C-alpha positions as CSV (number, residue, x, y, z in Angstrom):
1,M,56.8,-71.3,12.5
2,S,54.1,-70.6,10.2
3,R,52.2,-73.5,9.1
4,L,51.2,-71.8,5.9
5,K,52.1,-73.8,2.7
6,F,53.7,-72.1,-0.2
7,P,52.7,-71.0,-2.8
8,L,49.8,-69.4,-0.8
9,K,47.5,-69.5,-3.9
10,E,47.1,-73.4,-3.1
11,G,45.6,-72.6,-0.1
12,L,43.5,-70.1,-0.8
13,R,41.5,-71.8,-3.9
14,D,37.6,-71.6,-3.5
15,P,35.6,-74.6,-2.2
16,A,33.2,-74.5,-4.7
17,D,33.5,-74.7,-8.5
18,E,31.6,-72.1,-10.8
19,P,28.2,-74.5,-11.4
20,A,28.2,-75.1,-8.0
21,L,27.9,-71.0,-7.0
22,S,25.2,-70.6,-9.7
23,R,23.2,-73.0,-7.9
24,M,23.5,-71.6,-4.8
25,W,22.5,-67.8,-6.4
26,Q,19.4,-69.3,-8.2
27,A,18.1,-70.9,-4.7
28,I,18.8,-67.5,-2.7
29,D,16.8,-65.5,-5.6
30,A,14.0,-68.8,-5.7
31,R,13.5,-67.9,-2.2
32,F,13.6,-64.1,-1.6
33,P,12.4,-62.7,-4.6
34,R,10.1,-59.8,-3.3
35,R,12.6,-59.1,-0.6
36,R,15.2,-58.0,-2.9
37,S,13.2,-56.5,-5.2
38,K,11.5,-54.4,-2.3
39,L,14.9,-52.9,-1.4
40,S,15.7,-52.3,-4.6
41,L,13.0,-50.3,-5.2
42,S,12.9,-48.5,-2.0
43,L,16.8,-47.6,-2.5
44,I,15.5,-45.7,-5.8
45,I,12.3,-44.1,-4.3
46,A,13.8,-43.0,-0.8
47,P,16.2,-40.6,-2.3
48,A,13.8,-39.2,-4.8
49,A,11.1,-38.8,-2.7
50,A,13.5,-36.8,-0.2
51,M,14.9,-34.7,-3.4
52,A,11.0,-33.6,-4.2
53,A,10.0,-32.6,-0.5
54,G,13.3,-30.5,-0.7
55,I,11.9,-28.7,-3.7
56,A,8.6,-28.1,-2.3
57,V,10.1,-26.7,0.9
58,V,11.9,-24.2,-1.0
59,A,9.1,-23.7,-3.4
60,Y,7.1,-22.6,-0.4
61,M,9.5,-20.7,1.5
62,H,10.2,-18.7,-1.8
63,R,6.8,-18.4,-3.0
64,D,5.0,-15.4,-3.9
65,A,3.2,-13.6,-1.3
66,G,0.6,-11.6,-3.3
67,P,-1.2,-9.2,-2.4
68,L,-1.8,-8.2,1.1
69,R,-5.4,-8.8,1.8
70,L,-8.0,-8.9,5.2
71,A,-7.6,-11.8,7.8
72,N,-10.6,-13.2,6.5
73,G,-9.0,-13.7,3.1
74,S,-11.1,-10.5,1.1
75,A,-9.8,-8.0,-0.6
76,I,-8.8,-4.7,1.1
77,V,-11.1,-2.3,0.0
78,A,-12.0,1.4,0.8
79,V,-13.9,1.9,4.1
80,D,-15.3,4.7,5.9
81,A,-15.2,3.8,9.8
82,P,-18.9,4.3,11.5
83,A,-19.4,6.6,14.6
84,T,-17.8,3.7,16.9
85,G,-14.4,3.0,14.8
86,L,-13.6,0.3,13.1
87,R,-10.7,-2.2,13.1
88,L,-9.0,-3.9,9.8
89,A,-6.8,-7.0,10.7
90,M,-4.8,-8.0,7.6
91,S,-3.8,-11.5,6.5
92,D,0.2,-10.6,7.4
93,G,-0.7,-10.1,11.2
94,S,-0.7,-6.2,10.8
95,S,-3.6,-4.2,11.6
96,V,-5.1,-0.5,11.2
97,E,-7.7,0.7,13.7
98,L,-9.7,3.6,12.5
99,G,-11.2,6.2,14.4
100,A,-14.7,7.6,14.0
101,G,-15.6,8.8,10.6
102,A,-12.1,8.1,9.0
103,R,-11.5,7.3,5.6
104,F,-8.8,4.5,4.8
105,E,-8.6,4.0,1.2
106,P,-5.8,1.1,-0.6
107,I,-4.2,2.4,-3.8
108,E,-1.7,-0.6,-4.4
109,S,-1.0,-4.2,-2.7
110,S,1.7,-6.6,-4.1
111,A,4.2,-9.0,-2.4
112,Q,6.5,-6.1,-1.7
113,S,4.5,-2.8,-0.8
114,F,1.4,-1.5,0.7
115,I,0.4,1.9,-0.1
116,A,-3.0,3.4,1.0
117,V,-4.5,6.7,1.4
118,L,-6.0,8.2,5.0
119,D,-8.6,10.7,3.2
120,R,-9.4,11.9,6.5
121,G,-9.5,11.6,10.7
122,D,-7.1,9.0,13.0
123,A,-5.8,5.9,12.5
124,S,-3.6,3.4,14.3
125,F,-1.0,1.3,12.7
126,E,0.2,-1.7,13.7
127,V,2.7,-3.1,11.1
128,K,3.9,-6.5,11.6
129,P,8.1,-6.1,12.1
130,G,10.2,-8.4,9.5
131,G,7.6,-8.7,7.0
132,P,7.6,-8.8,3.3
133,R,6.1,-5.4,2.6
134,R,7.1,-1.6,2.9
135,W,4.1,0.2,4.0
136,Q,3.4,3.7,2.9
137,I,0.5,6.0,4.0
138,E,-0.4,9.0,2.1
139,C,-1.8,11.4,4.7
140,G,-2.2,14.6,2.4
141,L,0.1,17.0,4.4
142,A,2.8,14.1,4.5
143,T,3.9,10.6,3.5
144,V,4.5,8.0,6.4
145,E,7.1,5.0,5.1
146,V,7.3,2.0,7.5
147,V,8.6,-1.4,7.4
148,G,7.5,-2.9,11.0
149,T,6.2,-0.7,13.6
150,R,3.3,1.1,15.9
151,F,2.3,4.6,15.0
152,S,-0.8,6.9,14.8
153,C,-1.8,9.6,12.4
154,A,-4.4,12.3,13.0
155,R,-5.6,14.1,9.9
156,G,-7.3,17.3,9.8
157,P,-8.1,20.0,7.2
158,D,-5.2,22.1,8.1
159,R,-3.1,19.8,10.3
160,L,-1.3,16.4,10.3
161,H,0.0,14.8,13.4
162,V,2.1,11.7,13.5
163,G,3.1,10.1,16.6
164,V,5.0,6.8,16.9
165,E,5.0,4.2,19.5
166,R,7.7,1.7,18.4
167,G,9.7,1.3,15.8
168,V,10.9,3.9,13.6
169,V,9.0,5.8,10.6
170,L,9.8,8.2,7.7
171,V,7.8,11.5,7.4
172,R,8.0,12.9,3.9
173,G,6.9,16.0,2.1
174,E,7.2,19.7,1.0
175,R,5.9,20.7,4.1
176,V,8.4,18.6,6.4
177,P,11.8,20.0,7.5
178,S,14.5,19.5,4.6
179,R,11.6,17.4,2.9
180,V,12.1,14.4,5.5
181,R,12.0,13.7,9.3
182,R,13.0,10.5,10.9
183,L,10.5,9.4,14.0
184,S,11.8,6.8,16.9
185,A,9.7,5.7,19.3
186,G,8.2,8.2,21.9
187,E,8.6,11.2,19.3
188,S,6.0,13.0,17.4
189,L,5.8,15.4,14.4
190,D,2.8,18.1,13.4
191,V,2.5,19.2,10.3
192,F,0.6,22.4,9.3
193,E,-1.4,23.5,6.1
194,P,-0.2,27.4,5.7
195,A,-2.3,30.3,6.3
196,V,-4.7,31.1,3.2
197,A,-4.0,34.5,1.6
198,P,-7.0,37.0,1.2
199,E,-9.5,36.2,-1.4
200,S,-8.3,39.7,-3.3
201,Q,-4.8,38.6,-3.1
202,I,-5.3,35.1,-5.1
203,E,-3.5,34.9,-8.3
204,P,-5.9,34.2,-11.3
205,E,-6.3,30.4,-11.9
206,G,-3.3,28.8,-13.6
207,T,-1.2,31.2,-12.7
208,G,0.6,29.4,-9.4
209,P,-0.7,28.3,-6.6
210,A,-2.7,30.9,-4.1
211,V,-1.0,29.3,-1.0
212,P,2.5,29.9,0.1
213,D,4.9,27.4,1.4
214,A,4.1,25.3,4.0
215,E,5.2,25.5,7.7
216,I,6.2,23.0,10.3
217,R,5.1,24.3,13.5
218,P,5.1,22.9,17.5
219,A,2.4,20.7,18.5
220,A,1.5,23.3,21.2
221,E,0.6,25.9,18.6
222,P,-2.6,26.8,17.2
223,A,-3.7,26.0,13.7
224,V,-1.9,28.5,11.3
225,A,-5.0,29.7,9.6
226,A,-6.8,30.0,13.0
227,R,-3.9,32.0,14.2
228,A,-3.9,33.9,11.4
229,G,-7.6,35.2,11.5
230,A,-8.7,33.5,8.4
231,P,-12.5,33.1,8.3
232,A,-14.0,30.0,9.9
233,G,-16.0,29.1,7.2
234,P,-19.9,28.1,7.1
235,G,-19.0,24.7,9.2
236,W,-18.3,21.9,6.5
237,R,-15.0,20.9,7.7
238,E,-16.4,20.0,11.2
239,L,-19.3,17.8,9.4
240,A,-16.6,16.1,6.9
241,R,-14.3,15.3,9.9
242,N,-17.3,13.7,11.5
243,G,-18.3,12.0,8.0
244,R,-21.6,13.8,7.4
245,H,-20.4,14.6,4.0
246,R,-24.2,14.9,2.9
247,E,-24.7,17.8,5.6
248,A,-21.5,19.0,4.4
249,F,-22.2,19.0,1.2
250,A,-25.9,20.5,1.9
251,T,-23.8,23.3,3.6
252,L,-21.7,24.1,0.5
253,G,-23.6,23.4,-2.4
254,S,-22.1,23.3,-6.0
255,Q,-21.5,27.0,-6.0
256,G,-19.8,26.7,-2.5
257,I,-17.4,24.2,-3.5
258,R,-16.3,26.0,-6.8
259,R,-16.2,29.2,-4.4
260,E,-13.7,27.3,-1.9
261,V,-12.0,25.9,-4.9
262,K,-10.2,29.2,-5.7
263,R,-8.8,29.7,-2.2
264,L,-8.1,26.5,-0.5
265,G,-4.7,24.4,0.2
266,I,-4.2,21.0,-0.5
267,A,-5.7,19.2,2.1
268,D,-9.0,21.4,2.2
269,L,-9.0,20.5,-1.5
270,F,-8.7,17.1,-1.0
271,A,-11.5,17.2,2.0
272,L,-13.8,18.9,-0.7
273,A,-13.3,16.2,-3.3
274,D,-14.5,13.8,-0.5
275,V,-17.5,15.9,0.5
276,A,-18.7,16.0,-3.2
277,R,-17.8,12.1,-4.2
278,L,-19.3,10.6,-0.8
279,S,-22.2,12.7,-0.6
280,G,-23.4,11.2,-4.3
281,H,-22.1,14.3,-6.3
282,P,-18.9,13.3,-7.9
283,A,-19.2,15.4,-11.5
284,D,-18.3,18.6,-8.0
285,A,-15.4,16.6,-7.0
286,V,-13.6,17.2,-10.5
287,A,-13.0,20.9,-9.9
288,P,-11.1,20.3,-6.5
289,L,-8.8,17.8,-7.8
290,Q,-8.1,19.5,-11.0
291,R,-7.1,22.9,-8.9
292,I,-4.7,20.4,-7.1
293,V,-3.1,19.4,-10.1
294,A,-3.3,22.7,-11.9
295,G,-2.3,24.9,-9.1
296,F,0.2,22.9,-6.9
297,A,1.9,20.7,-9.4
298,G,5.2,20.7,-7.4
299,D,3.7,19.3,-4.4
300,P,4.1,15.4,-3.8
301,Q,0.4,15.0,-3.6
302,A,-0.3,16.0,-7.4
303,P,0.6,13.2,-8.6
304,L,-1.8,11.4,-6.1
305,A,-4.3,14.3,-6.9
306,A,-4.3,13.3,-10.5
307,F,-4.5,9.8,-9.9
308,A,-7.6,10.4,-8.2
309,L,-9.1,12.4,-10.6
310,G,-8.6,9.9,-13.6
311,R,-10.2,7.3,-11.3
312,L,-13.2,9.7,-10.4
313,E,-13.6,9.9,-14.3
314,L,-13.7,6.4,-15.3
315,D,-15.2,4.6,-12.3
316,D,-17.8,7.3,-11.0
317,L,-18.2,9.3,-14.2
318,G,-17.8,6.7,-17.0
319,R,-15.7,9.4,-18.9
320,P,-12.5,7.5,-20.2
321,A,-11.3,10.5,-22.5
322,P,-10.5,12.7,-19.3
323,A,-9.7,9.8,-17.3
324,A,-7.0,9.0,-19.6
325,A,-5.7,12.7,-19.7
326,A,-5.4,12.7,-15.8
327,F,-3.5,8.8,-15.8
328,K,-0.8,10.7,-18.6
329,R,-0.4,14.1,-16.1
330,A,-0.1,11.6,-12.8
331,L,2.8,10.1,-14.7
332,E,4.5,13.4,-15.8
333,L,4.2,14.7,-12.1
334,G,6.1,11.8,-11.0
335,P,3.8,9.4,-8.9
336,P,5.7,7.0,-6.3
337,Q,7.9,4.4,-7.7
338,S,5.4,1.8,-6.1
339,L,2.2,3.6,-7.8
340,R,3.7,3.8,-11.3
341,D,2.5,0.2,-12.5
342,N,-1.2,1.0,-11.4
343,V,-1.3,4.3,-13.1
344,R,0.0,2.8,-16.1
345,A,-2.6,0.1,-15.9
346,R,-5.9,2.3,-15.4
347,L,-4.5,4.5,-18.3
348,A,-4.1,1.5,-20.5
349,E,-8.0,0.5,-19.3
350,A,-9.2,3.9,-20.2
351,Q,-7.5,3.9,-23.2
352,A,-9.1,0.5,-24.0
353,R,-12.8,2.1,-23.4
354,M,-12.0,4.9,-25.4
355,R,-11.1,2.7,-28.3
356,A,-14.3,0.5,-27.5
357,E,-16.4,4.1,-27.2
358,G,-14.8,5.0,-30.9
359,Q,-13.2,7.8,-28.9
């Protein structure tokens, strides 16, 4: 039988009365005041610190990567590779290797995209896979778009060769079959400048392009212009390819550039502009770029030519009014989406300078 007494509440009464309990708690508080205070504070601080650390980690992971820069932290600027070539190491682990005499010029760099122009020569691109930016390389006869891969471009006055070593690229342009070609590892594509019509058959300035639609030829065939028996020219192309722009300009002179402008295709016109600008004659670079904008308005390279013309007028010649007109024309021709903000910014800069100069 149970020995518990009934009612049970009689056996469950507190052994100490209220005054006794009060004295017990006072003794505990007097003996351990700091210990209890530190414990309470730690219970508050620890979760707050953990929360702050979590917020910091999330903010770091989602931070704006900003523009692509060189590995040493400096900005990427236009470069002309020396005879020994040049390697550009980028801040995201990518790299660009330029061949002798190659010219590489950045157009736009942001957290989402990197756009640059290979004005001439050969270059190999090692784009880090899984990076935050979409790369776009303008190569005159075509545009190469890539996210992460290794590929090369070889740009001549009348031919562009694109080869892919790893990954996948898209080659876009009016001269590319169906205007776009997907290249995988081990594949390559050659894009040729079309044959040049005899000077007697060239349409007057402003009546339309003097050069017929471009063609794609197998890599084994000779250049179209050479096969058609076109004149070899005075040798300025070879000088320009080797980075000898002063000698190329000396071969042509201002009159020679004006003569060549009337009969050449887009790739050579860009090359002529480079010869004039890089030899210290920026005013003579205007005509080749104007010819592209006026005579090849339907070509995807026309907006880039208009943008280059605006930069030339504003930065090299100090003429904000023609620069503003060129930037407006670039917007009308429809530049790539990733380039439009840059064109608008330069247009605003040109207009501000016009107002400052009372134009």
